[in-house]
N, C-alpha and C positions, 0 to 999 in steps of 0.2 A: 656596903658598898653602894648603896642606892644614891647616896650623895656625892659620890665620886664623879669628877669630871672625865673627859676622854683621855687626858695625859695621865693622870694618877691611876685610872683603871688599866692602862697598859703597862705602867710600872709594876703594878700589883701581879699581874699575869706573868710578867718577867720573873719576877722574883719567886713566886709560886713554882714555875717551872724549874728554876735553879735549885731549889730546895729538894724537889723530886729527884733531880738528876744526882745530888749530892748523897742523898738517903739510898738512891740505887747503888752508889759506889761503895759507900760505907756499910749498907746492909743488904748485901746481895741475896740473902735468904729471902727477906721481906719481899723483894722486887720480884724474885722468882715465883713466890707464891701468889703474888697479885697478877702475874702473867698466866700462871695456870689456872687460876680462877677465871680469867677473862676468857681464856681458850674454851674452858668448859660451858660458859654462859652464851657464848656467841652462836653455836650451832642451834641452841635451844630458841634464841631470839630470832634466827632466820626461819626456823621451822614454824615459829609462831606466825610470823609475818606471811609466810607461804600459805599457812592454813587460812588465815583470815582473808587473803587474796582469792583463793579457791572458793571459799563460801561466798564472798562478794559476786565472782563470776557465776556461780550456780543461781544464786539469787536473782541476778540481772536476767539470765537465760530464762529462768522460770517465768519471771514477769514479762519478757519480751514475748514469748511464744504466743500467749493468748492475743497479744496486741497485735502480732503479726498476722494471725489466722483471722483475726477481726477485720483487719485491714483488707486482706486478700478477698474475704466474702463481700465486703463492701464494694470493692473494685469491680468484681464479677457481677454482682447484682445491678450495679450500675451502668457499666459499660457493654455487658453482653446481653445478660437475661432481659433487661428492659428493652433492648432494640429488637429482640426476637418477639416480644410481646407487645409490640407497638400498637397502640389503639388506632382506631380510625382515624381519629382526629390528629395523630401525629404525621400521617402521610400528607404532605403538602400538595395541593392541586393549585398550579399557577394559573390564575385566572387571567385572561386578556383584558387589557383596558379598553375602556369604553370606546376610545378612538385613538388607533395607533399613530405615532408620529411619522410623518413623510420622511421617508430616506431618499436622498438624492441618488438617481441612477448613475452608475459609474460606466464610463466608456468600456464596452467589452473588448478583450484583445482581438486581433485578427484571428479568426477560426474558432474562437470561443462560442459557447452556446448562450444566448440572452436568456435571462430569467423569463419564465413563462407568467404572462399577465392572467388575472382571474378575468372571466368573463364579465361584460360590462353590466350584466343583469343580477349579478349577485348582490344581495342586500348587504347593509353595512354591518350587521351582526356577523354574518358569515365571512365578510371581508376581514372583520378584526379578528376571528378565530383563526382564518387562513394566514394572517401576518406573522412572519417570524419574530419570536420574541428573545431578549437577552437570556441566557440560560447557562448555568454552571454544570459543565458535564461530569464533574466530580461528585456532585450532589445526587441525593436521591429523590429531587423534586421533580415531580411529573408534569406534564402540560396535557391538557385536554386535546383530543385529536380535532383536526380542523373540520370545519362542516363539508368542505369538498371531500377530503380523504375518508371521513366518517362514511358519507353516503357511498362513496365507491366501494369501500369495505363491506358494508352491509349489503349492498346490491350484489355485489360479485359473489357474495358467500351465499346467496340463494335464500335470504331470510324474507319472510313474508313482511307485508306493510306493518302488521301489527308488532311483530317481533322487532323490526327496525325501529318504531316508536318507542319501544321499551328500552332498547339500547340506548338511542338517542336522549331519553330523558334521565339517565343516570350517567352524570358526567365522569364518574369514578369507575365505570365499567369500560370504558374505551380510552385507553391512555397511549401516550405516544413518547418516545425518547428518540427522535428521529433527527437525522441530519447534524450529529454533533462530532463526527468523525471519531467516535470512541473506538478503541481497539480492544478494550475489555470493559465489563460493566461495573459500576461502583459497588464498593462493599456494602453488604446487606441490601442490595437494590431488590432482588427477587424475593428475599424473605420479607421485606416489607410489603412488598405487593401481595403476597400470600396472605398475610395478616389481614388484608381487606376483605379477603373470602368473597369478592365480587367482581373481579377483574375479568371480563370475558373476551375483550380486544385489546391486543397488545401490538403496537407498532415500533419496531426497532431498526427500521429501514434506514437507508442512507448513512451507515456508520461504517466502520473498519472491523467488525466482529468476526471472529473465527470460532468462538466457543461460547457456550451460555451454562455454564455450571449452576446448578439449583434450579433450572426451570421446571423440574418435575415437581417442584413445591406448588406449582399452579395447576397441578392436574386436576383438581377438583372442579375448577371454574372456566379455565380458559378455553375458548373455542375457536379464536381466530387469531393466528400468530402470522405476523407480517415481518419477514426478514430479508426483503428486497435490498438490493446494492449494498452488500456487505462482502466479506472475504471468507465465507464458508466454503470449504472444500468438501464438505459432507454434510448430510443433514444431521443435526445435534442429536447424539444418541438419547438424550432427555426427552425427545419428542414422543418416543414410544410409550412414554408414561402419561401422555396427556389424553386420557380416555375419552374426554368431552370434546376434543378437537374436531372442528368441523371444517376449517380452511387453513391450508398451510401454503405460505407465499415465500418460495426460495429463488425468486427470478433474479437475474442479473448478479448472480455469485459464480462459484468456480466449481460446483458440484461435478464429481466424475461419475462415469457410468460403471461403477464397481459395486459388489454387493455390500461392502463396508460403508462406501461413500451414500448409496442410494439404497438403502435397507427395504426394498419392496415387502418382504415377508412381515417385518415388523409394522409397516404403514397399513397393511391389509388387515392387521388386527384392531385398528382404530375403527369401531364400528359405525361412528358418526361422522367420519371423513367424507366429505362431499366435494371439496375443491382443492385441486393440487396444481401449482403453478411453478413450473421450473424454466419458464421461458428466459432465452438469453444466457444459459449456461453453456459455454462454449464447447464442453466435452459431452453435452448431451444435446445431439443435433439430428439423431437418426430416427425415422419412421419407426423402426422396429421398438425403439424405446418407448414411444407413445403406445404402441400396440401392447407391449408388455405390461406397462402400468394399468391400462384400461382392463386387460384380461385378469390380472393378478390382485388389482383393487377394484373389483366390480361396484362396490358401494359409491365409489368416487364419480359423480355425474359430470364434473368438469375436470378435464385433464389438459394442461397448456405446457407445450414444449415448443420451441422454435426448431423447426425441422429445415435443415438445408441439405440433407443427403437422404435419398435422392433429390437434387435441386429440381424445382419444377421447370418444365420445358421453357426455354427462352430465359433463363436467369442469368446466364453468362454467354459470351461469345468466346469460343475457345475453352479449353480445360485448364490453361495456365498462362502466365503473362507472355511466354516465348511464342504462344499461338496467335497473339493479336497484333494487330497493325497499330503501333504507337501514335500515327498521325492522326488516328481517327478518335472523335470525342468519346465514343462508347468505351474504346479501350482505355482511355485516360481515367473515366469514370468507375470501371470495373474494380479497382482495388478497394474502393469504399464499401463498407458493409452496408446492408439494407437499411439499417437503422439511421445511418449517417445519411443516405439518400432521402429518406423520409424526411429528417431534419432540413435538408436542403431545399426540398420543395416547400416546406413552410416558411422556413426563415429568410431564404433568398429569392423566392419567387411568389410568396403570398398565397400559397395554395392551402387549402383546408387540410387538417391532418388527415392521414390514412389509417384505416383500421387494419391491423396486421392479421386479423383473423379471416379478413375478406379481400385484402388487396396485397397480393404478393410481389415478390422482386421484379418479375417482369412487368407487370403494370406500373410499378414505381419508375423503374428505368425507362418505359416507353413514355410516360407522362413527362419526364424529366428532358428526355431528349427533344420532345416536341416543344417545350420551352425554350430549350437553347437554340432550336433551329428558328424560332422566331426572332432572336438575336443574333443570328448568323452563324450558329454552330461553333465548331472549333475555331474557326477563323475569326469569330466574333469576340472571342476572349482577349483580354488585354495582354501584351507580352512585355516583360521587364528583362532587360539584358544586363547581367551582372558579370563583373570580372573577378576572377580569383586573385590571390596574391602571388606574384611570380616566384619561382623557386631559382636557385643561381644555376648558372650554365654548367658548372663543375658537378653538382649534386645531381641534375637531371640526366646529364651524359652518362654519369656512371651507373645511375638506375637503369637507363635505357638499354646499355650494354648487357647489364645482368638480366633483365627482362627477355631479350633476344635469345641470350644462352638458354634462360629457362624454356623459352617456347621451342627452340631448337632440340634440346633435349627430349622433351615430349614428343615432338614430331618424328623422333627416331625410334620411339617406342620403349621410352624409359617407363619403369614401373610406376604405378600411381593412376588415379583417376584423372582422365583428360577433362571432365566436366563434373564438378562436385555439386553444382546446383542446377539440375536439369530444368527446373522452371523457367531459367533465365536463357535467353537466346545469346549464345557466345562461344566461340571456338574452343577457348580454354577458360576454365573458372576453377580458382584454388583458394582455399582458406587456410591461413596460418594463424593459429591460436597461441598467445603468450602463455607461459607456465602457470601464472596466476590464474588464466581462464580455464585452462583443460585440467588442472589439478583440483580446482573447485568443483567444476561441472561433471567431471568424468571419474573422479574419486582418484586421489593420490595413490600411486602404485597400481592402478587396475591396468588391464590389457590397453584398454582404448587410451588411456593417459600415456602409457609407454610408447605408443604409437604416434601419439601427438607431439610427444618429447623428441622422438627420433625425427619427425618431419620438422619441428622447429629447428633442431640442430643441423638438419640438411640444408634448410633455406635461410640460415642465420645470416649469411652475407646480404641477402636481399633483405631481410627483416632490418639489418642495421643501416643500410644505405636508405631504405624508406623512412626509417626513424630519424635519420640525420636530415633528410629534405623536410620533414615535418617540424623539427625543431628550429629550422630557420623561420618558421612563420609562426608557430604556437608551441612554445616549450612546454606549457602545462600540459596540453593535450597530448604531447609526445610522450610524457611521463605517464598518462592515464589510459590510453586506447588499450584495449585487450585483444583486438583480433585485426587481421589485415586481409583483405579479400583481393587477390590478383587476377586481373582477367586480360584476356586477348580477344578482340573481335566482339565485344560487348554490343549488342544493338537493341534499340526499342525496349520492350520488356517492361511496361509500366507496373508497378508494384508498391507496395508498403514493407518496410522492414520491421516487423511486429516485435522482433527479439531485441531491437535497439533500445538502449535506455537513455539515449540522448542524440545530439547530432552526430553527423560523420564529416570527415575531410575526403575530398576526392581530387586525385591528380592524374590527368591523362598524358600519354607521351606517344610519339610516333610520327609517321609522315602524313597523317590524314591531314586535310586541308585546314588552315586557320578559319575561325568562324563557323565551324560545323563540329558536331559529336559533342555538344556540350551536355551538361546534366540539366533537363527539364524537371521543375517541381511545381505543383499546384500550390499557389498561395491562398487562394479563395476560390469561391465559386466562379469568379469571373477574370481571375488572373493567374497566369502562368510565367514563372520566371525562368529564364534559360542562363545557366552559370557557365561562363567560359572557364574550363579546367585545363586547357591544352598548355602544358607547361607550368600551370599554375594550380594551386591548392584552393578549392572552393569549399566553403562550409555550408551544409544543406542538413536540414532535419529529415531523415528517411522515413519519419512517422507520417509524413505526407506523401500523396501518391508522386512517383517520380520515374523517369525515364531517360534514356539516352536518345538525343536528338540525331537526325539522319547525316550520315558522312558517305563519302565517296566509296562505292564498291571497290574493292581490291586494294584499298590502302590500308595502312598499318596503325592500330590504335590499342595501346595498352593502358590499363588503368589500375591504379591502386586506391582501395577504398578503405580508410582508417576508422573504426568504429568500436563502440563500447557495448557489452552485453552484461557487465558486472558492476555492482556499485549502486549507489543511490540515484534513482532514476532523475534526470533533468526534466523540469516542467516544460511542456509543450508551449512555445511562446511564439516564433515565426517559422516559416518554412524555410526561408533563405536568409542568410546573414550578409551584411554589407550593402543592403538596399533599402534601408529604412527611408532614406530621402526619396527615393524614385517611388516607393509604395504609397507614401505620404502624399507626394504630388498627384499620383492617380486617385486616391481618395478625394482629394479636393476637387478634382475635375468631375 
């Protein structure tokens, strides 16, 4: 058949099949025997195939197991073990360029703090070291500490001149990962530093860190730990393992005065600890905290805490905003922190920096008022008048009627606080929170949340009318505000709304005279904006000092303040909105 073509071969197969069919008909016994034989052979053939496949699988698995083990060992040895056994040469130290490129200065936004210039007598090498350099925050590359920061660190730590020279001559002993906005440290960052076995000064300031897992790996060498300007709510628990620690800088964080957050007993066991810096932690502000640290940690020669209670005599006029005359410059400046007043002396009046250790708030305020007086005092500040966006007659009439009914019910002795914010001068002050706000802050289902829910339901009509008025002007803000302050007879009271995460809208209604009772807000050191909110919605950033301008005694003034205390904070840009052209014109003058 090898010589057959395609067609002959097909004919042959057809003939063979026909013969088989005929034989099967004529000789059924033969056909039956052939079928029985095939049935007997088929299971054996299947079994043979199955056994062969099983042998193949077992052989393949036996061969794959050692290959897989070898691959796993190789991966672990190259990806994990090698990193933990990094040699000194593998830790990269970013050296500054001989001469950094000049970076054009950007115009700072109104109210922003301009970058501090290095002193003119700093030599070129020190200036190069102090110049910020591009840096990958996700890498483990370190940069040498600037000459200025290194000198400050070593001096504040109480090192002798000889010890300072030893530290300064070893660039890998003093390292920084500063000002990179890190919320967590990169992988293997601290293990790599521990492998150096000579890091004695570590600066992680100016980030957004709240934890430092693995810090204990530096226990053998680390002597100076700088964690200023971060988000720590407590001293990292790993600090108690740093037996060689001499200086701990936790300034400008959020450390609380609790046993867990401020582990005094654990810090007392660090025999070499000499310097503790907890300045500008808002919850650590009492003199008794300083006394406790000094008593329980006797080896600490320097203890720094910003004490504001009891405040030094003359620090404030009045104990709260409602006690102050808003027409005076002193009252308008009181909401600012002492640090902000110090900056104003330097940046706006060209005064030399003041030492917080020797110059307290009373002296700072007195000097600032002297400088203002030379420029005419409160009357010498520029005034910008801004008009809000009008609300429709129907919306404001409905709102005013509801506000008058609310006030009448309270005057008749209805249950509920007449004044929910005692620090503010007002006949009535009530806060209504949205369900989103009170459920998140007070805990869904809690007693306080249930009371807030009942209050929201009770004043649902007032909330709906207020929201409808705002929606006419800013629909997006009407969807996002989380609280509504309702006031009657609000006067003066310069203050800052520290809990706000962004600007607020204000609306005033009543028979008080037009052109009075506006919202005043400080735009900068020498400019105050007066926003007309009578039957209008004005947008102001309450994170700047603001107060209510005077209006006629005995007249009626209601106000609604729409604000946010939840969500992503809005960056601070300007104190008042809708006055860019006027402010720009003043700047040109």
